C-alpha positions in Angstrom: 202.3 113.7 57.0 202.1 113.8 60.9 203.0 116.0 63.4 206.5 116.1 65.1 206.3 114.9 68.5 208.0 117.0 71.4 210.5 115.3 74.2 208.4 114.5 77.2 207.0 117.4 78.9 207.1 117.5 82.7 205.5 120.5 85.0 208.1 123.6 84.6 210.0 123.9 87.6 212.0 127.4 86.4 210.9 129.9 84.0 213.2 128.3 81.6 211.0 125.4 81.6 207.7 127.8 81.4 208.9 129.2 78.7 210.1 126.2 77.1 206.4 124.5 77.7 204.7 127.7 76.1 207.0 127.4 72.7 205.8 123.6 72.7 202.4 125.1 73.4 202.9 127.4 70.4 204.5 124.9 68.2 202.0 124.8 65.4 204.0 121.7 63.5 204.0 120.0 67.0 201.3 117.3 68.0 198.2 118.4 69.2 198.5 116.2 72.0 202.1 117.3 72.9 200.5 121.3 72.9 197.7 119.8 75.3 200.2 118.5 77.6 202.4 121.5 77.4 199.3 123.7 78.2 198.4 121.2 81.2 202.0 121.8 82.9 201.6 125.3 82.7 198.6 125.3 84.0 199.5 122.7 87.0 203.1 125.0 87.7 201.0 128.3 87.3 199.6 127.5 91.3 202.8 126.5 92.4 205.7 128.2 90.6 206.9 131.9 91.6 208.1 132.2 88.0 204.9 132.0 86.5 204.3 135.9 86.9 207.2 136.4 84.9 206.2 134.1 81.7 202.2 134.7 81.9 202.5 137.5 79.1 203.8 134.9 76.8 201.5 132.3 77.7 198.9 134.7 77.1 199.8 135.4 73.5 200.6 132.0 73.2 197.1 131.0 74.1 195.3 133.3 71.8 197.6 131.6 68.7 196.0 128.5 70.0 192.7 129.7 69.9 192.5 130.7 66.8 194.2 127.8 65.4 193.1 124.6 63.4 192.5 121.9 66.7 189.1 122.2 67.9 189.9 120.5 71.1 193.3 122.9 71.6 191.0 125.7 70.8 188.4 124.9 73.3 190.9 124.4 76.1 192.6 127.7 75.3 190.0 129.6 75.6 188.6 128.3 78.6 191.7 129.5 80.3 191.8 132.7 78.7 188.1 133.6 79.3 188.9 132.4 83.3 191.8 135.1 83.3 189.1 137.2 81.6 191.0 138.0 78.5 189.3 140.8 76.0 190.7 138.8 72.7 189.0 135.9 73.8 185.8 137.3 75.0 185.7 139.3 71.7 186.6 136.2 69.8 183.5 134.3 71.3 181.1 137.3 70.9 182.6 137.3 67.0 181.9 133.3 66.6 178.4 133.9 68.1 177.3 136.6 65.5 179.2 135.0 62.8 179.0 131.1 63.2 181.6 131.0 59.9 183.9 132.7 62.3 183.2 130.6 65.5 186.0 129.0 67.1 184.1 127.1 69.5 180.0 125.5 69.5 177.9 128.3 70.4 177.1 126.7 74.0 180.4 126.4 74.5 181.2 130.1 73.6 178.1 131.2 76.1 178.9 129.2 78.6 182.7 130.9 78.5 181.1 134.2 78.4 179.3 133.6 81.8 182.9 133.6 83.3 183.1 137.6 82.7 179.6 138.7 80.9 179.9 141.9 79.5 177.4 144.4 77.5 178.4 142.8 74.0 177.6 139.4 74.8 174.2 139.9 76.2 172.2 141.4 72.8 173.5 138.4 70.9 172.5 136.3 73.7 169.1 137.4 73.4 168.8 136.5 69.2 169.8 133.1 70.7 167.2 132.5 72.7 164.6 133.8 69.9 166.3 132.0 66.8 168.5 129.3 68.3 170.7 127.5 66.7 170.2 124.3 69.0 168.8 123.5 72.4 171.7 123.8 74.3 173.0 126.9 72.8 169.5 127.8 74.1 169.6 126.6 77.6 173.3 128.5 77.5 172.0 131.6 76.8 169.4 131.5 79.4 172.2 131.4 81.7 174.0 134.1 80.5 171.3 136.2 80.5 170.4 135.6 84.7 172.9 138.2 84.9 171.6 141.1 82.5 168.7 143.2 83.8 167.6 143.9 80.3 166.5 140.6 79.3 164.1 140.0 82.2 161.1 140.9 80.0 162.4 137.9 77.4 163.0 135.8 80.2 160.0 136.0 81.7 158.1 135.8 78.1 160.1 132.5 77.9 159.1 131.3 81.4 155.4 131.7 80.1 155.7 130.3 77.0 154.0 126.6 77.0 155.4 125.3 74.4 159.0 126.2 75.6 160.6 122.3 77.3 160.1 122.0 81.0 163.9 122.7 81.0 163.9 125.5 79.3 161.1 127.0 81.4 162.8 126.4 84.5 166.2 127.2 83.5 163.9 130.6 82.7 162.2 130.4 86.5 166.1 130.5 88.0 167.1 133.3 86.1 163.9 135.3 86.7 164.6 134.7 90.3 168.0 136.2 89.8 166.7 139.5 88.3 163.4 140.0 89.6 162.6 137.6 92.3 159.0 139.4 92.5 157.9 138.8 88.9 158.7 135.5 89.6 156.7 135.1 92.5 153.8 136.7 90.7 154.3 134.2 87.7 154.3 131.5 90.0 150.8 132.8 91.7 149.3 132.4 88.5 150.8 129.1 87.4 149.5 127.3 90.4 145.8 128.3 89.6 146.1 127.3 85.6 144.6 123.9 85.0 146.2 124.0 81.5 149.7 124.4 82.9 152.5 121.5 82.8 152.4 119.9 86.2 156.0 120.1 86.2 156.1 123.5 86.6 153.1 123.8 88.7 155.6 121.9 91.1 158.7 124.4 90.2 155.8 127.6 91.1 154.8 125.6 94.4 158.6 125.5 95.2 159.4 129.0 94.8 156.2 130.3 96.4 157.4 128.2 99.5 160.8 128.6 99.0 160.7 132.5 98.6 157.3 133.6 99.3 156.6 136.9 101.7 154.3 136.0 104.4 152.4 139.1 103.7 151.7 138.9 100.2 150.8 135.3 100.3 148.1 135.9 103.1 146.3 138.5 101.3 146.4 136.7 98.3 142.8 134.9 98.6 142.8 133.2 95.1 146.3 131.8 95.7 145.4 130.0 98.6 142.5 128.6 97.1 144.0 127.6 94.2 147.0 125.8 96.6 143.9 124.6 98.4 142.6 122.5 95.8 145.9 121.2 94.1 146.1 119.6 98.4 143.4 117.7 97.6 142.9 117.1 94.1 146.7 117.1 92.5 148.5 114.1 91.5 151.0 112.8 94.3 154.4 115.7 93.7 152.4 118.6 93.1 149.8 117.3 95.8 152.8 117.1 98.4 154.3 120.5 97.8 151.0 122.1 98.6 150.4 120.2 101.6 154.0 121.9 102.3 153.1 125.5 101.2 150.0 125.1 103.5 151.5 123.6 106.3 154.0 126.6 106.1 151.6 129.7 105.8 149.3 128.5 108.5 146.5 127.5 105.7 
């Protein structure tokens, strides 16, 4: 049986209109398309209507109902709004879904992405487990992005960065995360990477970029092994790496 269709939904102009749109959003017997239009209309008026704050508690309640409903797109949109509102119900729903996929309201990569709006302690342990045993490549990438705000994950991030079996994309994300958490540890890893003849050339290039942009004159001046490695790259390495090595040498007067 097809769902009922609501009347034309316009951006509400007063409190009565907002509450009517909320009723459509919460109407499980209405079509998903109408309910989505209602959500969009309420969001639009939230920036302009003085009456929105009076209806906000009812709106959030309706969004929580939608977040556990049967329509996947509506769940995703509702959780997106709730996450931006730092809603604790939504945060717990997302974490629970990561712990137990049978309870998931959205795919794991989307849940991790939404948790970055207001990451909290409960999200980090499950994100670390996903990095170790990812359900998908996309979920692993989003978990690394989330863990960039968790100092306790620095060791795992550094291990992922150093793992040559990981994809270049995952290792680059790990480098960015480690720079956020412990810039000096990224610098130490980058110095080793440029001297490693078995290292992926794209990661060597990323290492040179990190050293060029964020390295300290004092530490680089005192690292003879690093200067020697970069000098060789400036002479012998293929195109992009050679160019970056030359830029490094020019900046540090080597």
